[in-house]
C-alpha positions as CSV (number, residue, x, y, z in Angstrom):
1,M,6.0,-3.9,-14.9
2,N,8.0,-2.7,-17.2
3,F,12.2,-3.2,-16.8
4,K,13.4,-2.0,-19.5
5,R,17.2,-0.1,-18.6
6,Q,17.6,3.2,-18.6
7,S,20.9,5.3,-18.5
8,L,22.7,6.5,-15.1
9,L,22.3,10.3,-16.9
10,T,18.6,9.4,-18.1
11,K,17.6,8.3,-14.2
12,F,19.5,11.3,-12.7
13,K,17.6,13.3,-15.5
14,W,14.6,12.2,-13.9
15,S,15.5,12.2,-10.3
16,L,16.1,16.3,-10.3
17,P,13.2,17.2,-9.0
18,W,13.4,14.8,-5.8
19,L,16.7,15.4,-5.5
20,M,16.6,18.9,-4.9
21,R,13.7,18.5,-2.6
22,Y,15.6,15.8,-0.6
23,P,17.9,18.2,1.5
24,L,15.2,20.8,2.4
25,W,12.8,17.4,3.6
26,R,15.8,16.0,5.7
27,A,16.8,19.8,7.3
28,R,12.6,20.0,8.1
29,E,12.9,16.2,10.2
30,L,16.1,17.0,11.6
31,A,14.4,20.9,12.9
32,G,11.4,18.6,14.1
33,R,13.5,16.1,16.2
34,L,16.2,18.9,17.4
35,S,13.1,21.1,18.8
36,G,11.6,18.1,20.9
37,G,9.0,16.6,18.6
38,N,6.8,13.6,19.4
39,E,9.1,10.6,18.3
40,P,7.6,7.5,16.4
41,R,5.7,5.2,19.4
42,H,3.9,4.1,16.9
43,L,4.9,2.1,13.3
44,I,2.3,0.8,11.0
45,F,3.5,-1.3,8.7
46,I,1.4,-1.5,5.2
47,V,3.0,-4.2,2.3
48,A,1.8,-3.2,-1.0
49,N,1.6,-5.7,-3.2
50,H,1.9,-5.8,-6.9
51,F,0.3,-8.8,-7.2
52,E,0.5,-10.8,-10.4
53,P,0.7,-14.7,-10.4
54,G,0.5,-14.8,-14.3
55,W,4.3,-12.9,-14.5
56,N,7.2,-14.6,-16.2
57,E,10.6,-13.9,-17.0
58,Q,10.5,-13.7,-20.3
59,G,7.3,-11.1,-20.2
60,A,4.9,-13.2,-21.4
61,T,1.7,-14.6,-19.5
62,L,1.6,-17.6,-17.5
63,D,-1.3,-20.0,-18.4
64,W,-4.1,-20.3,-15.9
65,S,-3.5,-23.9,-14.1
66,T,-0.3,-22.4,-13.9
67,Q,-1.1,-19.7,-12.0
68,L,-3.5,-21.1,-9.8
69,S,-0.4,-23.4,-8.4
70,R,1.0,-20.8,-7.3
71,L,-1.2,-19.1,-5.6
72,D,-1.8,-21.6,-3.8
73,R,1.8,-22.2,-2.6
74,W,1.7,-18.4,-2.1
75,C,-1.5,-18.6,0.3
76,E,0.3,-21.3,2.2
77,K,3.2,-19.1,3.2
78,A,0.9,-16.0,3.5
79,R,-0.9,-18.4,6.3
80,A,2.1,-19.4,7.4
81,I,3.7,-15.9,8.0
82,G,0.7,-15.1,9.7
83,E,0.0,-17.4,12.4
84,A,3.9,-16.6,13.3
85,V,3.7,-13.6,13.5
86,R,1.5,-11.1,15.3
87,D,1.7,-7.3,15.9
88,H,1.0,-5.3,19.5
89,D,-2.9,-5.6,18.7
90,G,-2.6,-9.7,17.9
91,T,-3.7,-8.7,14.0
92,P,-1.2,-11.6,11.7
93,F,1.4,-10.1,9.2
94,R,-0.4,-9.5,5.3
95,H,-0.2,-7.8,2.3
96,T,-2.4,-5.9,0.5
97,N,-2.8,-7.8,-2.8
98,F,-3.0,-5.1,-5.3
99,Y,-4.2,-7.7,-8.5
100,P,-4.3,-6.3,-11.7
101,A,-7.6,-5.5,-13.6
102,E,-6.6,-6.8,-17.3
103,Q,-5.7,-10.0,-15.8
104,Y,-9.1,-10.8,-13.9
105,H,-10.0,-14.5,-13.6
106,P,-12.4,-15.4,-11.3
107,R,-11.4,-18.8,-9.7
108,I,-7.8,-16.8,-8.9
109,L,-9.8,-14.2,-7.4
110,E,-12.1,-17.2,-5.3
111,R,-8.8,-18.6,-3.6
112,M,-7.4,-14.7,-2.8
113,A,-11.5,-13.5,-1.5
114,G,-10.6,-16.9,0.7
115,L,-7.2,-15.8,1.8
116,Q,-8.7,-12.5,2.7
117,A,-11.5,-14.1,4.9
118,E,-8.7,-15.7,6.7
119,G,-7.6,-12.7,7.7
120,F,-4.3,-13.2,5.9
121,G,-4.0,-10.3,3.1
122,E,-6.8,-7.4,1.3
123,V,-7.6,-7.5,-2.6
124,E,-7.1,-3.9,-4.0
125,V,-7.2,-2.4,-7.5
126,H,-3.5,-2.6,-9.6
127,L,-4.0,-2.1,-12.9
128,H,-1.5,-1.6,-15.5
129,H,-2.8,0.2,-19.0
130,G,-1.8,2.1,-21.9
131,V,1.6,-0.2,-22.3
132,D,1.0,-0.9,-26.4
133,A,-0.7,2.4,-27.4
134,P,-2.1,5.6,-24.9
135,D,-5.3,5.4,-23.4
136,D,-8.0,6.9,-23.3
137,A,-10.1,8.3,-20.2
138,A,-13.6,6.3,-21.4
139,N,-11.6,3.5,-22.0
140,L,-9.6,3.9,-18.3
141,R,-13.2,4.5,-16.6
142,R,-14.7,1.4,-18.2
143,A,-11.8,-1.0,-16.5
144,L,-11.6,0.2,-13.5
145,E,-15.4,0.5,-12.6
146,E,-16.2,-3.5,-13.9
147,F,-13.3,-4.7,-12.2
148,R,-14.1,-2.9,-8.6
149,D,-17.5,-4.2,-9.4
150,R,-16.9,-7.7,-9.6
151,L,-14.3,-7.6,-6.5
152,A,-17.2,-6.0,-4.7
153,E,-20.7,-7.7,-5.5
154,E,-19.0,-11.6,-6.6
155,H,-16.2,-11.9,-4.5
156,K,-16.9,-9.6,-1.6
157,C,-13.8,-7.2,-1.4
158,L,-13.3,-4.0,-1.0
159,S,-15.4,-1.7,1.6
160,R,-17.9,1.4,1.6
161,Q,-17.7,4.3,3.8
162,D,-19.4,3.8,7.4
163,G,-20.9,0.4,5.1
164,A,-23.1,2.2,2.6
165,G,-22.6,3.5,-0.7
166,L,-20.4,2.6,-3.7
167,P,-17.8,0.6,-3.3
168,M,-14.1,1.8,-2.2
169,Y,-10.3,1.1,-2.7
170,A,-6.7,1.7,-2.9
171,F,-5.1,1.8,-6.2
172,V,-1.9,1.1,-7.1
173,H,-0.8,1.6,-10.9
174,G,1.0,-0.9,-13.9
175,N,4.8,0.6,-14.5
176,W,4.0,3.3,-11.4
177,A,2.7,5.5,-14.1
178,L,0.2,7.8,-12.1
179,A,-1.8,9.8,-14.2
180,N,0.3,9.8,-16.9
181,S,3.9,11.0,-14.7
182,A,6.1,8.8,-17.1
183,G,6.3,10.9,-20.9
184,G,3.4,10.0,-21.9
185,R,4.0,6.0,-21.9
186,Y,2.2,3.0,-20.1
187,C,-0.6,5.6,-19.1
188,G,-1.9,8.1,-21.6
189,V,-4.9,9.8,-19.1
190,D,-3.7,13.1,-17.8
191,S,-7.2,12.9,-15.8
192,E,-6.2,9.2,-14.6
193,M,-6.7,10.9,-11.0
194,Q,-10.4,12.5,-11.2
195,I,-10.8,9.2,-12.5
196,L,-10.1,7.4,-10.1
197,A,-11.6,9.7,-7.7
198,E,-14.8,9.5,-9.3
199,T,-15.3,5.9,-9.2
200,G,-14.2,5.6,-5.6
201,C,-10.4,5.5,-4.6
202,Y,-9.6,6.3,-1.4
203,A,-5.9,6.5,-2.0
204,D,-2.6,5.7,-4.3
205,F,-0.4,3.6,-3.2
206,T,2.0,3.6,-6.5
207,L,5.0,5.7,-4.9
208,P,8.0,5.9,-5.1
209,S,8.7,5.0,-8.1
210,A,12.9,7.1,-8.4
211,P,14.2,6.1,-10.2
212,D,12.0,5.7,-13.1
213,E,10.6,9.2,-14.9
214,S,7.4,9.1,-12.6
215,Q,8.7,9.7,-9.5
216,V,7.2,13.1,-8.2
217,A,8.9,15.5,-6.1
218,R,7.0,15.2,-3.3
219,I,8.2,12.4,-1.1
220,N,8.2,11.1,2.4
221,A,4.5,11.7,3.1
222,V,0.5,11.3,3.4
223,Y,-0.3,14.0,1.3
224,Q,-3.1,15.4,-1.0
225,C,-2.9,16.8,-5.0
226,D,-2.0,20.4,-4.8
227,H,-3.3,20.5,-8.3
228,P,-7.1,19.8,-10.1
229,L,-7.5,16.1,-10.4
230,E,-8.2,16.9,-14.1
231,E,-4.6,17.6,-15.1
232,R,-1.4,15.5,-16.1
233,K,0.0,14.8,-12.5
234,P,-2.2,16.4,-10.4
235,H,0.1,14.7,-6.7
236,R,3.6,16.8,-8.0
237,S,3.1,18.1,-5.1
238,G,0.3,18.8,-2.4
239,P,0.4,19.2,1.3
240,S,0.4,16.8,4.1
241,L,-2.9,15.6,5.7
242,R,-3.1,17.5,9.3
243,V,-5.1,17.0,12.1
244,G,-8.0,19.0,11.7
245,E,-8.4,19.3,7.7
246,H,-10.4,17.0,6.3
247,P,-8.7,16.2,3.0
248,R,-9.4,15.6,-0.5
249,L,-9.4,12.0,-2.0
250,P,-7.8,9.9,-3.0
251,V,-5.0,11.3,-0.4
252,L,-1.7,9.6,-1.2
253,F,1.0,7.1,0.8
254,T,3.7,7.3,0.0
255,G,7.3,4.3,1.5
256,P,10.6,5.7,2.9
257,L,12.8,7.7,0.1
258,V,15.9,8.1,1.7
259,F,19.5,7.6,1.2
260,N,21.4,4.5,2.2
261,W,24.7,5.8,3.5
262,R,26.5,1.9,4.4
263,R,28.1,1.3,1.0
264,R,31.7,1.4,0.7
265,I,33.3,1.5,-3.0
266,R,37.3,1.3,-3.0
267,G,36.6,2.5,0.8
268,L,34.9,5.7,0.1
269,P,30.6,6.0,0.8
270,V,28.3,5.5,-2.2
271,P,25.0,6.1,-1.6
272,R,22.2,3.9,-2.6
273,L,18.2,4.4,-2.6
274,D,16.1,2.6,0.2
275,D,12.7,2.8,-0.9
276,G,11.4,0.3,1.1
277,V,11.3,-2.6,-1.4
278,L,11.2,-6.5,0.1
279,A,14.0,-7.9,-2.5
280,A,16.3,-10.7,-2.5
281,N,19.4,-8.2,-3.4
282,Y,18.2,-5.5,-0.2
283,P,18.3,-7.5,3.0
284,L,16.3,-7.2,5.8
285,D,18.1,-5.8,8.9
286,L,17.4,-2.6,12.1
287,A,19.4,-0.4,9.8
288,R,16.7,-0.5,7.0
289,L,14.1,-0.7,10.2
290,D,15.5,2.9,11.7
291,R,16.2,4.3,8.4
292,W,12.1,4.0,7.3
293,R,11.2,5.3,10.5
294,G,13.6,8.1,9.8
295,A,11.3,9.2,7.1
296,R,8.7,9.8,9.5
297,V,5.6,9.7,7.0
298,H,2.8,10.4,9.2
299,V,-0.9,12.8,9.5
300,K,1.0,16.4,10.6
301,G,0.0,17.0,14.3
302,R,0.4,13.3,14.9
303,P,3.7,12.6,14.9
304,E,4.2,9.4,17.2
305,W,1.8,7.8,14.2
306,V,4.5,6.5,11.6
307,F,2.9,4.7,8.9
308,I,5.6,2.5,6.8
309,K,5.0,1.3,3.2
310,L,6.5,-1.2,1.6
311,Y,5.9,-2.5,-1.4
312,C,7.0,-6.2,-3.6
313,H,6.0,-7.7,-6.7
314,G,4.4,-10.7,-5.6
315,F,5.8,-14.1,-8.1
316,F,9.5,-12.7,-8.8
317,P,10.8,-16.3,-7.9
318,F,14.3,-14.7,-6.5
319,D,12.6,-12.4,-3.8
320,E,9.5,-14.9,-2.3
321,E,11.9,-16.1,0.6
322,A,12.2,-11.6,1.1
323,M,8.2,-10.7,0.8
324,I,7.1,-13.6,2.4
325,G,9.6,-15.8,3.9
326,E,11.6,-17.2,6.2
327,P,14.2,-13.6,6.2
328,L,11.3,-11.5,6.4
329,R,9.6,-13.7,9.7
330,R,12.7,-13.4,11.3
331,F,13.2,-9.7,10.5
332,L,9.3,-8.9,11.5
333,E,9.8,-10.6,14.9
334,E,13.2,-9.1,15.9
335,T,11.7,-5.7,15.3
336,I,8.2,-6.6,17.3
337,E,11.2,-7.5,20.1
338,Y,13.9,-4.7,19.6
339,G,9.9,-2.2,20.1
340,D,9.4,-4.0,23.1
341,R,12.7,-4.6,24.6
342,D,12.8,-1.0,26.0
343,G,9.2,0.2,24.9
344,E,10.4,2.2,22.4
345,F,7.7,1.4,19.6
346,K,5.0,-0.7,19.3
347,V,4.1,-2.6,15.4
348,H,1.4,-2.6,14.2
349,F,0.5,-4.6,10.8
350,A,-2.6,-2.3,8.8
351,S,-3.6,-3.3,5.2
352,A,-4.3,-0.5,3.0
353,R,-8.4,0.3,4.5
354,E,-6.9,0.2,7.6
355,A,-4.1,2.0,7.1
356,F,-6.3,5.2,5.7
357,N,-9.0,4.4,7.8
358,M,-5.9,5.3,10.9
359,A,-5.0,8.1,8.8
360,M,-8.8,9.8,9.3
361,A,-8.7,8.9,12.8
362,A,-5.3,11.3,13.3
363,V,-7.3,13.7,10.9
364,E,-9.4,14.2,13.0
365,G,-8.2,14.7,16.1
366,R,-9.1,10.9,17.7
367,S,-6.3,9.6,20.7
368,G,-4.5,6.6,21.8
369,E,-3.4,4.5,20.3
370,P,-3.8,3.8,15.6
371,G,-4.8,-0.2,16.6
372,L,-8.0,1.2,17.5
373,Y,-10.0,2.6,14.4
374,R,-8.4,-0.1,11.9
375,D,-12.3,-0.2,10.5
376,Y,-13.1,4.2,11.1
377,R,-14.3,5.0,8.0
378,L,-13.7,2.2,5.9
379,R,-15.7,-1.1,6.6
380,S,-14.7,-4.0,4.2
381,I,-17.5,-5.3,2.3
382,M,-16.8,-9.1,2.8
383,S,-17.0,-9.0,6.9
384,E,-20.1,-6.3,6.8
385,G,-21.6,-9.7,5.6
386,A,-20.3,-11.4,8.4
387,D,-21.8,-9.3,10.7
388,R,-24.9,-9.3,9.5
389,R,-24.9,-13.0,9.7
390,T,-23.8,-12.5,12.7
391,K,-26.3,-10.3,13.7
392,T,-29.0,-12.4,11.9
393,Q,-28.1,-15.2,14.3
394,D,-28.3,-13.7,17.5
395,R,-32.2,-12.7,16.9
396,R,-32.9,-15.8,16.4
397,H,-31.4,-17.4,19.2
398,D,-32.9,-14.0,21.2
399,A,-36.5,-14.6,19.7
400,P,-38.8,-16.0,22.4
401,A,-40.3,-19.3,21.2
402,V,-43.8,-19.4,19.7
403,V,-46.0,-21.9,21.4
404,G,-49.0,-23.1,19.6
405,G,-48.5,-21.8,16.2
């Protein structure tokens, strides 16, 4: 992740496309509420963790033993919060861990796969590329396919549609530059979205990225690209997923991008962006929850299921407690209690895969609660293996005894 500072004027210029759209988006959402549209009854929380145990403040990559030590500590915390906080369905809280392909190390992925097997964090694909010089399409395709197959074949991560075919994956772009959307920096491949589609990406979880140049005008939505996938930045606009209309993959899950007007400087309100980040400098409280709910990210025609995609950068030491520690645990417990108190809403914790399955169930007109559809279309390769072993054991148990050889 690059943190090069830009001037306020540059950031404002980059933000103009979505800032101009924001009032229209807000007006439509308010009109929907005033017209008596259904209120969110199910809050589906997804945490997209840009998972980089090798990161350090100086920009150097840490040695493998240090990374493994950091990962062990993280796994302990993940188990602790997952065991302590469970949702309406009894599912433990967990992150989706987007691990960077260019930093692959088998021992790290072994431990991450073990954490997934315990139910405390599914593994998906993260990639930094084109950092020192623009990447090219052939190299990008090769990197994605090799990492996809390593995750699936060696570590039993990722998923398959209806349990068959090539592995499929969710994606987060390093430095946010999805489909060369950062002015040519940190990518270089205009056709990236097409390559993602062809290599099995079912959904992107990169956005929002404001005030970075890579932020597009489309905000607060689960949507599909409106432009040819081989074009640069084809996700700059596109229709929301809608009941009855099957989307083109990959779809895009954005987190909330809303204004927080509670900050005061010399008594005057000064807005601050709330983009769903889990960080120490943006404390968690019910006011933030209400802003995330107010973003109303949903499949059109199913407004009662709201997706709240949060994000964080695993292994930023100063943010660790906000990402997976005691402050987050208290907030989650308070949120669940808040929803249960008056029956206002139910909380569901979902991985990226599960959230996509829920969205597809909504698209296909399924009713009831979203937790029913965690494995609706994409099934975990790891759980498929467990299911096959269970069925084999059942057949052996049920087989009649053979007498006399």
